[in-house]
N, CA, C and O of each residue as an XYZ file, in Angstrom:
808
protein
N       4.348      7.507      5.592
C       5.201      6.952      4.541
C       4.599      7.274      3.175
O       3.407      7.055      2.957
N       5.408      7.789      2.262
C       4.964      7.972      0.879
C       4.817      6.607      0.238
O       5.721      5.776      0.313
N       3.669      6.378     -0.394
C       3.416      5.051     -0.958
C       3.936      4.934     -2.387
O       4.294      3.844     -2.834
N       3.979      6.062     -3.105
C       4.419      6.050     -4.499
C       5.491      7.116     -4.722
O       5.569      8.107     -3.997
N       6.307      6.884     -5.739
C       7.268      7.897     -6.176
C       6.543      8.900     -7.073
O       5.763      8.511     -7.942
N       6.802     10.182     -6.861
C       6.234     11.202     -7.740
C       6.928     11.217     -9.094
O       6.341     11.617    -10.099
N       8.185     10.778     -9.112
C       8.969     10.768    -10.347
C       9.542      9.365    -10.559
O      10.689      9.106    -10.194
N       8.753      8.454    -11.148
C       9.199      7.057    -11.306
C      10.468      6.941    -12.144
O      10.684      7.707    -13.083
N      11.294      5.978    -11.789
C      12.498      5.704    -12.567
C      12.110      5.124    -13.917
O      11.081      4.460    -14.041
N      12.927      5.371    -14.921
C      12.667      4.816    -16.252
C      13.153      3.374    -16.319
O      13.901      2.982    -17.214
N      12.704      2.616    -15.353
C      13.078      1.213    -15.239
C      11.930      0.492    -14.552
O      11.361      1.001    -13.586
N      11.592     -0.682    -15.042
C      10.489     -1.445    -14.479
C      10.930     -2.072    -13.158
O      11.984     -2.703    -13.077
N      10.098     -1.886    -12.117
C      10.423     -2.387    -10.792
C       9.284     -3.240    -10.257
O       8.146     -3.140    -10.716
N       9.607     -4.083     -9.278
C       8.567     -4.850     -8.596
C       7.557     -3.882     -7.971
O       7.935     -2.871     -7.379
N       6.277     -4.205     -8.110
C       5.235     -3.364     -7.551
C       4.708     -2.309     -8.500
O       3.664     -1.715     -8.231
N       5.407     -2.053     -9.618
C       4.912     -1.078    -10.597
C       3.493     -1.444    -11.008
O       3.159     -2.619    -11.158
N       2.665     -0.421    -11.187
C       1.264     -0.629    -11.562
C       1.050     -0.184    -13.000
O       1.461      0.908    -13.392
N       0.406     -1.039    -13.778
C       0.171     -0.780    -15.199
C      -1.315     -0.768    -15.501
O      -2.107     -1.447    -14.849
N      -1.670      0.009    -16.491
C      -3.051      0.094    -16.948
C      -3.116     -0.331    -18.414
O      -2.242      0.020    -19.207
N      -4.144     -1.079    -18.766
C      -4.343     -1.440    -20.161
C      -3.779     -2.794    -20.557
O      -3.996     -3.241    -21.683
N      -3.055     -3.460    -19.651
C      -2.549     -4.793    -19.976
C      -3.679     -5.808    -19.843
O      -4.490     -5.717    -18.922
N      -3.734     -6.750    -20.737
C      -4.739     -7.807    -20.670
C      -4.174     -8.961    -19.856
O      -3.074     -9.440    -20.132
N      -4.925     -9.408    -18.851
C      -4.491    -10.610    -18.132
C      -5.391    -11.766    -18.535
O      -6.610    -11.622    -18.636
N      -4.779    -12.890    -18.758
C      -5.459    -14.065    -19.290
C      -5.476    -15.166    -18.242
O      -4.441    -15.505    -17.668
N      -6.658    -15.723    -17.996
C      -6.774    -16.839    -17.072
C      -7.478    -18.010    -17.738
O      -8.546    -17.849    -18.327
N      -6.879    -19.183    -17.641
C      -7.474    -20.396    -18.198
C      -8.010    -21.239    -17.043
O      -7.269    -21.585    -16.124
N      -9.294    -21.565    -17.095
C      -9.919    -22.349    -16.035
C     -10.391    -23.678    -16.614
O     -11.234    -23.704    -17.511
N      -9.852    -24.769    -16.106
C     -10.246    -26.098    -16.557
C     -11.499    -26.537    -15.813
O     -11.613    -26.347    -14.602
N     -12.445    -27.133    -16.555
C     -13.704    -27.570    -15.954
C     -13.682    -29.042    -15.560
O     -14.634    -29.534    -14.953
N     -12.643    -29.722    -15.887
C     -12.537    -31.128    -15.503
C     -11.062    -31.502    -15.411
O     -10.182    -30.758    -15.845
N     -10.823    -32.658    -14.842
C      -9.457    -33.143    -14.700
C      -8.951    -33.609    -16.065
O      -9.497    -34.548    -16.644
N      -7.927    -32.964    -16.567
C      -7.427    -33.268    -17.904
C      -6.060    -33.921    -17.857
O      -5.193    -33.546    -17.067
N      -5.891    -34.910    -18.726
C      -4.587    -35.545    -18.904
C      -4.323    -35.635    -20.405
O      -5.199    -35.347    -21.220
N      -3.125    -36.032    -20.752
C      -2.804    -36.176    -22.174
C      -3.647    -37.263    -22.817
O      -3.826    -37.261    -24.035
N      -4.172    -38.195    -22.019
C      -4.960    -39.293    -22.567
C      -6.406    -38.914    -22.854
O      -6.999    -39.411    -23.811
N      -6.989    -38.020    -22.016
C      -8.414    -37.742    -22.206
C      -8.689    -36.383    -22.845
O      -9.850    -36.020    -23.031
N      -7.661    -35.634    -23.179
C      -7.860    -34.288    -23.705
C      -8.608    -34.302    -25.046
O      -9.507    -33.490    -25.265
N      -8.240    -35.210    -25.925
C      -8.821    -35.244    -27.269
C     -10.316    -35.531    -27.223
O     -11.076    -34.974    -28.015
N     -10.740    -36.382    -26.318
C     -12.145    -36.790    -26.270
C     -12.978    -35.976    -25.283
O     -14.141    -36.303    -25.046
N     -12.412    -34.941    -24.716
C     -13.119    -34.220    -23.655
C     -14.057    -33.143    -24.172
O     -14.907    -32.666    -23.421
N     -13.928    -32.746    -25.434
C     -14.757    -31.657    -25.944
C     -14.337    -30.341    -25.314
O     -13.182    -30.172    -24.922
N     -15.283    -29.401    -25.218
C     -14.983    -28.116    -24.588
C     -14.833    -28.336    -23.096
O     -15.779    -28.762    -22.433
N     -13.666    -28.052    -22.563
C     -13.411    -28.400    -21.166
C     -12.731    -27.288    -20.378
O     -12.336    -27.498    -19.231
N     -12.589    -26.113    -20.974
C     -12.019    -25.004    -20.207
C     -12.533    -23.685    -20.775
O     -12.997    -23.612    -21.913
N     -12.438    -22.655    -19.955
C     -12.825    -21.320    -20.395
C     -11.614    -20.406    -20.309
O     -10.680    -20.646    -19.544
N     -11.655    -19.360    -21.108
C     -10.567    -18.383    -21.156
C     -11.122    -17.045    -20.691
O     -12.011    -16.475    -21.323
N     -10.588    -16.551    -19.577
C     -11.044    -15.282    -19.024
C     -10.051    -14.172    -19.353
O      -8.850    -14.316    -19.128
N     -10.559    -13.070    -19.883
C      -9.724    -11.910    -20.175
C     -10.070    -10.790    -19.205
O     -11.240    -10.447    -19.032
N      -9.053    -10.225    -18.578
C      -9.264     -9.136    -17.637
C      -8.530     -7.886    -18.092
O      -7.488     -7.973    -18.742
N      -9.073     -6.723    -17.750
C      -8.464     -5.457    -18.150
C      -8.213     -4.564    -16.931
O      -8.214     -3.338    -17.034
N      -7.997     -5.202    -15.776
C      -7.758     -4.461    -14.554
C      -6.384     -3.790    -14.588
O      -5.551     -4.069    -15.450
N      -6.181     -2.900    -13.623
C      -4.809     -2.501    -13.329
C      -4.069     -3.761    -12.897
O      -4.679     -4.694    -12.375
N      -2.761     -3.792    -13.112
C      -1.973     -4.960    -12.715
C      -0.634     -4.498    -12.164
O      -0.078     -3.490    -12.600
N      -0.132     -5.246    -11.208
C       1.140     -4.908    -10.568
C       2.155     -6.028    -10.789
O       1.809     -7.209    -10.773
N       3.411     -5.638    -10.994
C       4.474     -6.631    -11.195
C       4.817     -7.303     -9.876
O       5.023     -6.637     -8.862
N       4.876     -8.616     -9.898
C       5.211     -9.410     -8.720
C       6.662     -9.904     -8.781
O       7.286    -10.114     -7.741
N       7.191    -10.087     -9.971
C       8.576    -10.552    -10.122
C       9.538     -9.613     -9.394
O       9.432     -8.397     -9.554
N      10.474    -10.141     -8.597
C      11.450     -9.290     -7.903
C      12.296     -8.481     -8.886
O      12.590     -8.931     -9.993
N      12.678     -7.281     -8.460
C      13.459     -6.379     -9.326
C      14.684     -7.074     -9.920
O      14.979     -6.918    -11.105
N      15.398     -7.843     -9.087
C      16.650     -8.445     -9.548
C      16.439     -9.560    -10.568
O      17.396    -10.013    -11.195
N      15.184    -10.008    -10.740
C      14.906    -11.097    -11.684
C      14.229    -10.629    -12.967
O      14.166    -11.381    -13.939
N      13.727     -9.405    -12.982
C      12.928     -8.963    -14.124
C      13.677     -9.072    -15.440
O      13.102     -9.495    -16.443
N      14.958     -8.694    -15.455
C      15.735     -8.739    -16.693
C      16.281    -10.131    -17.008
O      16.788    -10.362    -18.106
N      16.182    -11.046    -16.069
C      16.782    -12.376    -16.241
C      15.773    -13.423    -16.687
O      16.165    -14.480    -17.182
N      14.499    -13.154    -16.526
C      13.479    -14.164    -16.783
C      12.837    -13.986    -18.151
O      12.778    -12.875    -18.679
N      12.356    -15.089    -18.721
C      11.621    -15.023    -19.983
C      10.208    -14.501    -19.764
O       9.582    -13.979    -20.687
N       9.706    -14.643    -18.538
C       8.348    -14.219    -18.235
C       8.338    -13.311    -17.014
O       9.164    -13.457    -16.113
N       7.404    -12.380    -16.990
C       7.215    -11.492    -15.853
C       5.873    -11.834    -15.206
O       4.861    -11.978    -15.892
N       5.879    -11.960    -13.883
C       4.660    -12.255    -13.142
C       3.965    -10.956    -12.737
O       4.601    -10.023    -12.247
N       2.656    -10.915    -12.951
C       1.845     -9.759    -12.554
C       0.613    -10.242    -11.807
O       0.281    -11.427    -11.832
N      -0.058     -9.314    -11.145
C      -1.273     -9.657    -10.416
C      -2.288     -8.525    -10.598
O      -1.931     -7.359    -10.428
N      -3.536     -8.836    -10.936
C      -4.539     -7.783    -11.148
C      -4.966     -7.113     -9.852
O      -5.057     -7.758     -8.807
N      -5.228     -5.810     -9.927
C      -5.742     -5.051     -8.789
C      -7.262     -4.993     -8.859
O      -7.839     -4.828     -9.933
N      -7.895     -5.128     -7.714
C      -9.347     -4.978     -7.617
C      -9.658     -4.053     -6.442
O      -8.802     -3.817     -5.590
N     -10.880     -3.534     -6.398
C     -11.282     -2.656     -5.299
C     -11.267     -3.433     -3.980
O     -11.641     -4.604     -3.932
N     -10.836     -2.772     -2.932
C     -10.749     -3.395     -1.617
C     -12.089     -3.996     -1.203
O     -13.093     -3.284     -1.187
N     -12.136     -5.287     -0.868
C     -13.403     -5.931     -0.482
C     -13.997     -5.330      0.789
O     -13.270     -4.891      1.681
N     -15.305     -5.315      0.858
C     -15.996     -4.746      2.021
C     -15.667     -5.516      3.296
O     -15.651     -4.935      4.381
N     -15.405     -6.822      3.177
C     -15.157     -7.627      4.385
C     -13.925     -7.124      5.139
O     -13.858     -7.243      6.362
N     -12.959     -6.570      4.424
C     -11.767     -6.043      5.088
C     -12.128     -4.802      5.900
O     -11.564     -4.556      6.966
N     -13.068     -4.033      5.382
C     -13.454     -2.797      6.076
C     -14.332     -3.057      7.303
O     -14.622     -2.120      8.048
N     -14.760     -4.289      7.534
C     -15.520     -4.589      8.746
C     -14.629     -4.521      9.981
O     -15.121     -4.422     11.105
N     -13.318     -4.574      9.768
C     -12.356     -4.405     10.858
C     -12.015     -2.919     10.932
O     -11.372     -2.383     10.029
N     -12.442     -2.253     12.001
C     -12.262     -0.799     12.117
C     -10.797     -0.389     12.034
O     -10.482      0.686     11.522
N      -9.905     -1.229     12.530
C      -8.473     -0.933     12.498
C      -7.979     -0.853     11.060
O      -7.162      0.005     10.727
N      -8.473     -1.745     10.210
C      -8.089     -1.740      8.803
C      -8.867     -0.689      8.026
O      -8.339     -0.090      7.089
N     -10.110     -0.466      8.406
C     -10.913      0.536      7.709
C     -10.292      1.925      7.845
O     -10.352      2.737      6.922
N      -9.702      2.182      8.995
C      -9.057      3.471      9.228
C      -7.852      3.672      8.309
O      -7.618      4.776      7.817
N      -7.095      2.610      8.083
C      -5.945      2.645      7.175
C      -5.741      1.249      6.604
O      -5.042      0.434      7.207
N      -6.346      0.954      5.437
C      -6.272     -0.397      4.871
C      -4.850     -0.905      4.621
O      -4.634     -2.117      4.595
N      -3.874     -0.006      4.438
C      -2.507     -0.473      4.190
C      -1.896     -1.132      5.423
O      -0.815     -1.714      5.329
N      -2.558     -1.056      6.572
C      -2.076     -1.784      7.750
C      -2.089     -3.292      7.495
O      -1.356     -4.053      8.126
N      -2.937     -3.699      6.558
C      -3.016     -5.111      6.177
C      -1.689     -5.602      5.589
O      -1.429     -6.805      5.572
N      -0.856     -4.687      5.110
C       0.414     -5.057      4.480
C       1.490     -5.424      5.492
O       2.579     -5.858      5.115
N       1.190     -5.252      6.770
C       2.175     -5.502      7.829
C       1.583     -6.440      8.870
O       0.374     -6.666      8.907
N       2.446     -6.976      9.707
C       1.961     -7.778     10.823
C       1.226     -6.853     11.788
O       1.637     -5.712     12.002
N       0.132     -7.355     12.370
C      -0.693     -6.527     13.249
C      -0.796     -7.171     14.631
O      -0.641     -8.385     14.764
N      -1.057     -6.362     15.660
C      -1.272     -6.920     17.001
C      -2.461     -7.864     16.982
O      -3.413     -7.635     16.236
N      -2.430     -8.921     17.787
C      -3.501     -9.927     17.743
C      -4.882     -9.357     18.002
O      -5.858     -9.819     17.412
N      -4.987     -8.342     18.889
C      -6.294     -7.774     19.194
C      -6.831     -6.917     18.062
O      -7.999     -6.528     18.078
N      -5.972     -6.612     17.059
C      -6.403     -5.834     15.897
C      -6.650     -6.715     14.678
O      -7.088     -6.231     13.634
N      -6.370     -8.003     14.812
C      -6.505     -8.914     13.674
C      -7.959     -9.264     13.383
O      -8.274     -9.766     12.303
N      -8.834     -9.005     14.329
C     -10.264     -9.297     14.180
C     -11.062     -8.019     14.419
O     -10.574     -7.098     15.073
N     -12.290     -7.955     13.892
C     -13.172     -6.858     14.298
C     -13.353     -6.886     15.820
O     -13.220     -7.943     16.436
N     -13.650     -5.755     16.420
C     -13.760     -5.669     17.877
C     -14.730     -6.704     18.429
O     -14.449     -7.347     19.441
N     -15.878     -6.868     17.760
C     -16.881     -7.829     18.236
C     -16.333     -9.251     18.211
O     -16.609    -10.043     19.113
N     -15.555     -9.576     17.177
C     -14.968    -10.912     17.080
C     -13.942    -11.167     18.166
O     -13.889    -12.258     18.734
N     -13.125    -10.163     18.459
C     -12.121    -10.309     19.512
C     -12.793    -10.475     20.874
O     -12.365    -11.292     21.690
N     -13.843     -9.699     21.112
C     -14.536     -9.761     22.398
C     -15.192    -11.112     22.637
O     -15.385    -11.507     23.787
N     -15.538    -11.828     21.572
C     -16.215    -13.118     21.710
C     -15.257    -14.282     21.974
O     -15.696    -15.373     22.338
N     -13.968    -14.060     21.795
C     -13.001    -15.138     22.002
C     -12.924    -15.530     23.471
O     -13.086    -14.694     24.359
N     -12.676    -16.812     23.713
C     -12.451    -17.270     25.082
C     -11.194    -16.623     25.638
O     -10.245    -16.389     24.890
N     -11.162    -16.329     26.932
C      -9.976    -15.706     27.543
C      -8.686    -16.477     27.278
O      -7.633    -15.870     27.079
N      -8.757    -17.810     27.274
C      -7.558    -18.615     27.038
C      -7.037    -18.413     25.611
O      -5.830    -18.324     25.383
N      -7.972    -18.343     24.655
C      -7.589    -18.133     23.256
C      -6.967    -16.754     23.099
O      -5.955    -16.598     22.415
N      -7.574    -15.753     23.734
C      -7.017    -14.404     23.679
C      -5.599    -14.377     24.223
O      -4.702    -13.779     23.628
N      -5.408    -15.035     25.366
C      -4.093    -15.027     25.995
C      -3.040    -15.686     25.112
O      -1.916    -15.194     25.006
N      -3.405    -16.803     24.477
C      -2.468    -17.487     23.579
C      -2.089    -16.597     22.408
O      -0.924    -16.539     22.014
N      -3.072    -15.904     21.855
C      -2.803    -15.019     20.717
C      -1.933    -13.834     21.135
O      -1.052    -13.404     20.391
N      -2.193    -13.315     22.332
C      -1.382    -12.206     22.828
C       0.064    -12.639     23.045
O       0.994    -11.875     22.783
N       0.248    -13.858     23.521
C       1.602    -14.381     23.750
C       2.344    -14.599     22.442
O       3.564    -14.447     22.385
N       1.614    -14.954     21.393
C       2.243    -15.170     20.078
C       2.692    -13.859     19.451
O       3.609    -13.849     18.630
N       2.055    -12.748     19.828
C       2.459    -11.451     19.309
C       1.847    -11.138     17.953
O       0.831    -11.714     17.564
N       2.474    -10.227     17.250
C       1.943     -9.760     15.971
C       1.832    -10.898     14.963
O       2.604    -11.857     14.985
N       0.852    -10.761     14.084
C       0.596    -11.815     13.105
C       0.201    -11.203     11.762
O      -0.192    -10.039     11.686
N       0.314    -12.011     10.704
C      -0.162    -11.590      9.383
C      -1.643    -11.892      9.275
O      -2.107    -12.915      9.777
N      -2.382    -11.020      8.631
C      -3.784    -11.296      8.314
C      -3.990    -11.077      6.824
O      -3.254    -10.323      6.188
N      -5.003    -11.748      6.274
C      -5.232    -11.699      4.828
C      -3.885    -11.907      4.113
O      -3.432    -11.066      3.337
N      -3.279    -13.040      4.401
C      -1.907    -13.309      3.978
C      -1.728    -13.265      2.465
O      -0.624    -13.002      1.988
N      -2.782    -13.516      1.705
C      -2.667    -13.530      0.244
C      -2.943    -12.169     -0.386
O      -2.947    -12.048     -1.611
N      -3.172    -11.142      0.434
C      -3.524     -9.818     -0.089
C      -2.479     -8.747      0.232
O      -1.790     -8.798      1.251
N      -2.392     -7.782     -0.676
C      -1.572     -6.592     -0.450
C      -2.374     -5.397     -0.939
O      -2.947     -5.428     -2.027
N      -2.412     -4.343     -0.131
C      -3.222     -3.171     -0.436
C      -2.375     -2.062     -1.048
O      -1.269     -1.778     -0.589
N      -2.918     -1.440     -2.096
C      -2.304     -0.274     -2.729
C      -3.148      0.947     -2.369
O      -4.360      0.964     -2.581
N      -2.492      1.960     -1.827
C      -3.207      3.161     -1.390
C      -3.844      3.877     -2.581
O      -3.256      3.953     -3.660
N      -5.052      4.398     -2.371
C      -5.740      5.138     -3.434
C      -4.894      6.328     -3.878
O      -4.112      6.878     -3.102
N      -5.064      6.710     -5.125
C      -4.279      7.795     -5.714
C      -5.184      8.621     -6.603
O      -5.818      8.093     -7.517
N      -5.246      9.913     -6.338
C      -6.109     10.785     -7.127
C      -5.819     10.653     -8.615
O      -4.673     10.502     -9.037
N      -6.898     10.716     -9.401
C      -6.853     10.691    -10.859
C      -6.441      9.332    -11.428
O      -6.369      9.173    -12.646
N      -6.171      8.355    -10.568
C      -5.844      7.013    -11.070
C      -6.865      6.019    -10.543
O      -7.648      5.481    -11.326
N      -6.882      5.759     -9.252
C      -8.014      5.050     -8.667
C      -8.400      5.727     -7.363
O      -7.549      6.066     -6.540
N      -9.703      5.917     -7.194
C     -10.213      6.749     -6.109
C     -10.447      5.959     -4.832
O     -10.785      6.540     -3.800
N     -10.275      4.654     -4.884
C     -10.425      3.830     -3.688
C      -9.160      3.002     -3.522
O      -8.406      2.805     -4.475
N      -8.933      2.519     -2.301
C      -7.809      1.623     -2.091
C      -8.034      0.352     -2.899
O      -9.158     -0.136     -3.019
N      -6.950     -0.170     -3.447
C      -7.022     -1.364     -4.287
C      -6.231     -2.494     -3.617
O      -5.407     -2.256     -2.734
N      -6.498     -3.711     -4.052
C      -5.840     -4.853     -3.437
C      -5.513     -5.891     -4.506
O      -6.231     -6.028     -5.497
N      -4.428     -6.612     -4.292
C      -4.111     -7.761     -5.137
C      -4.232     -9.032     -4.314
O      -4.106     -9.012     -3.090
N      -4.475    -10.130     -5.002
C      -4.562    -11.450     -4.373
C      -3.510    -12.320     -5.040
O      -3.590    -12.596     -6.237
N      -2.529    -12.750     -4.266
C      -1.420    -13.524     -4.825
C      -1.864    -14.825     -5.478
O      -1.095    -15.441     -6.215
N      -3.102    -15.252     -5.215
C      -3.612    -16.469     -5.842
C      -3.920    -16.274     -7.323
O      -4.144    -17.250     -8.039
N      -3.934    -15.019     -7.794
C      -4.331    -14.750     -9.172
C      -3.190    -14.174    -10.015
O      -3.414    -13.363    -10.913
N      -1.992    -14.597     -9.717
C      -0.822    -14.176    -10.494
C      -0.904    -14.740    -11.911
O      -1.267    -15.900    -12.105
N      -0.563    -13.910    -12.899
C      -0.482    -14.378    -14.285
C       0.854    -13.927    -14.870
O       1.601    -13.195    -14.219
N       1.158    -14.356    -16.088
C       2.487    -14.121    -16.664
C       2.388    -13.539    -18.071
O       1.468    -13.842    -18.831
N       3.360    -12.700    -18.390
C       3.505    -12.233    -19.767
C       4.930    -12.511    -20.218
O       5.858    -12.550    -19.409
N       5.088    -12.702    -21.520
C       6.403    -12.975    -22.088
C       7.229    -11.691    -22.111
O       6.793    -10.673    -22.649
N       8.416    -11.745    -21.528
C       9.251    -10.549    -21.427
C      10.118    -10.332    -22.661
O      10.588     -9.221    -22.903
N      10.329    -11.372    -23.430
C      11.350    -11.314    -24.480
C      11.017    -10.364    -25.620
O      11.907    -10.010    -26.394
N       9.756     -9.939    -25.748
C       9.407     -8.998    -26.824
C       9.080     -7.605    -26.290
O       8.411     -6.820    -26.962
N       9.558     -7.297    -25.065
C       9.268     -6.003    -24.450
C      10.404     -5.006    -24.613
O      10.335     -3.893    -24.090
N      11.455     -5.399    -25.340
C      12.606     -4.518    -25.503
C      13.717     -4.896    -24.546
O      13.501     -5.645    -23.594
N      14.908     -4.375    -24.800
C      16.068     -4.727    -23.989
C      15.890     -4.369    -22.516
O      16.348     -5.097    -21.636
N      15.222     -3.242    -22.251
C      15.001     -2.797    -20.870
C      13.504     -2.769    -20.546
O      13.055     -1.979    -19.715
N      12.749     -3.627    -21.200
C      11.292     -3.670    -21.008
C      10.636     -2.326    -21.299
O       9.600     -1.989    -20.726
N      11.261     -1.556    -22.207
C      10.789     -0.190    -22.451
C       9.379     -0.131    -23.032
O       8.713      0.899    -22.929
N       8.910     -1.234    -23.646
C       7.560     -1.224    -24.200
C       6.489     -1.197    -23.108
O       5.331     -0.883    -23.382
N       6.871     -1.523    -21.881
C       5.920     -1.485    -20.774
C       5.740     -0.069    -20.213
O       4.668      0.271    -19.711
N       6.780      0.746    -20.299
C       6.804      2.037    -19.618
C       5.590      2.921    -19.941
O       5.039      3.527    -19.022
N       5.145      3.024    -21.210
C       3.995      3.907    -21.490
C       2.710      3.493    -20.779
O       1.788      4.299    -20.653
N       2.639      2.254    -20.314
C       1.434      1.765    -19.662
C       1.519      1.830    -18.133
O       0.550      1.524    -17.437
N       2.681      2.228    -17.623
C       2.827      2.320    -16.164
C       2.182      3.605    -15.658
O       2.376      4.682    -16.222
N       1.406      3.466    -14.575
C       0.751      4.641    -13.995
C       1.309      5.003    -12.626
O       1.200      6.155    -12.205
N       1.903      4.044    -11.923
C       2.450      4.304    -10.595
C       3.652      3.404    -10.322
O       3.740      2.283    -10.823
N       4.573      3.924     -9.516
C       5.700      3.123     -9.052
C       5.765      3.226     -7.533
O       5.691      4.324     -6.981
N       5.900      2.100     -6.861
C       5.954      2.090     -5.400
C       7.213      2.780     -4.895
O       8.266      2.730     -5.531
N       7.084      3.419     -3.749
C       8.264      3.945     -3.065
C       9.089      2.767     -2.559
O       8.619      1.629     -2.558
N      10.297      3.037     -2.137
C      11.155      1.961     -1.635
C      10.525      1.264     -0.438
O      10.555      0.037     -0.349
N       9.943      2.048      0.501
C       9.333      1.451      1.690
C       8.131      0.582      1.323
O       7.959     -0.507      1.871
N       7.307      1.061      0.405
C       6.133      0.284     -0.008
C       6.554     -0.992     -0.731
O       5.944     -2.045     -0.547
N       7.596     -0.896     -1.551
C       8.093     -2.077     -2.257
C       8.652     -3.101     -1.269
O       8.485     -4.306     -1.456
N       9.311     -2.621     -0.228
C       9.815     -3.520      0.813
C       8.659     -4.239      1.494
O       8.754     -5.433      1.778
N       7.570     -3.523      1.758
C       6.402     -4.139      2.379
C       5.809     -5.222      1.483
O       5.414     -6.282      1.967
N       5.747     -4.957      0.181
C       5.241     -5.953     -0.764
C       6.121     -7.196     -0.742
O       5.619     -8.320     -0.703
N       7.411     -6.993     -0.767
C       8.338     -8.125     -0.762
C       8.192     -8.953      0.517
O       8.208    -10.183      0.467
N       8.049     -8.282      1.659
C       7.910     -8.995      2.922
C       6.611     -9.784      2.984
O       6.575    -10.891      3.520
N       5.544     -9.211      2.432
C       4.255     -9.931      2.441
C       4.317    -11.141      1.513
O       3.771    -12.197      1.833
N       4.979    -10.993      0.366
C       5.149    -12.130     -0.539
C       5.949    -13.249      0.118
O       5.604    -14.423     -0.015
N       7.009    -12.891      0.821
C       7.822    -13.887      1.531
C       6.965    -14.636      2.547
O       7.034    -15.861      2.644
N       6.158    -13.892      3.303
C       5.298    -14.517      4.302
C       4.274    -15.444      3.641
O       3.973    -16.518      4.161
N       3.747    -15.022      2.496
C       2.750    -15.826      1.783
C       3.343    -17.161      1.323
O       2.725    -18.210      1.501
N       4.530    -17.122      0.737
C       5.121    -18.347      0.209
C       5.817    -19.191      1.280
O       6.131    -20.356      1.037
N       6.060    -18.615      2.459
C       6.774    -19.351      3.509
C       5.836    -19.994      4.522
O       6.291    -20.554      5.520
N       4.517    -19.919      4.272
C       3.563    -20.481      5.230
C       3.779    -21.977      5.439
O       4.129    -22.707      4.512
N       3.562    -22.412      6.677
C       3.535    -23.845      6.956
C       2.122    -24.363      6.739
O       1.166    -23.734      7.193
N       1.964    -25.493      6.059
C       0.627    -26.052      5.879
C      -0.012    -26.349      7.238
O       0.678    -26.700      8.194
N      -1.334    -26.204      7.310
C      -2.041    -26.446      8.565
C      -1.756    -27.835      9.107
O      -1.600    -28.014     10.315
N      -1.688    -28.828      8.209
C      -1.481    -30.201      8.670
C      -0.096    -30.390      9.291
O       0.099    -31.274     10.125
N       0.872    -29.549      8.879
C       2.202    -29.628      9.479
C       2.239    -28.989     10.854
O       3.136    -29.266     11.650
N       1.259    -28.127     11.138
C       1.195    -27.479     12.437
C       0.512    -28.373     13.478
O       0.668    -28.180     14.684
N      -0.240    -29.347     12.983
C      -0.978    -30.222     13.915
C      -0.052    -31.257     14.514
O       0.787    -31.836     13.824
N      -0.212    -31.480     15.791
C       0.587    -32.509     16.468
C      -0.253    -33.767     16.568
O      -1.367    -33.751     17.092
N       0.304    -34.861     16.055
C      -0.442    -36.114     16.048
C      -0.024    -36.960     17.257
O      -0.535    -38.064     17.444
């Protein structure tokens, strides 16, 4: 599957990758309310990032929203490569995988037979549910990159032009239709998770 379009459309799409955008993260160091904010002193830090970033907002919403959601790309963590199945092709993480491939071989071999059987009966599953991998691309990034949906940030769309044309000069890659579909499916799975406590039978 081609992961990127060689000739991107002159339109901003979900999954587009941009370079040079600043992402801003505010981290509070204590529990803040309107009552204690004034007396709290310095109580948060402001983090500025200059990573590549990918649009998370769905294509059909980009022109309708005041803000666009993006997520910074980082180099694929080494822990993912400990699984030989993923190390061979990290983009496999973007899809549901067979249960015996969800763990490194040594980890799967250590499971009790009953646990293995239950997992096999459940079938394919998502792993690293909060991550999506972008295939490496010559002259842009030389290693596979990954986003973590936990680190989504927002930019104001209203000053980007009628068709967000001010973003276009900073775009370096556009996902193919198949890759964009994979991103959308992984996002759906991430937001549709059942909490662990709801899975427990009391």
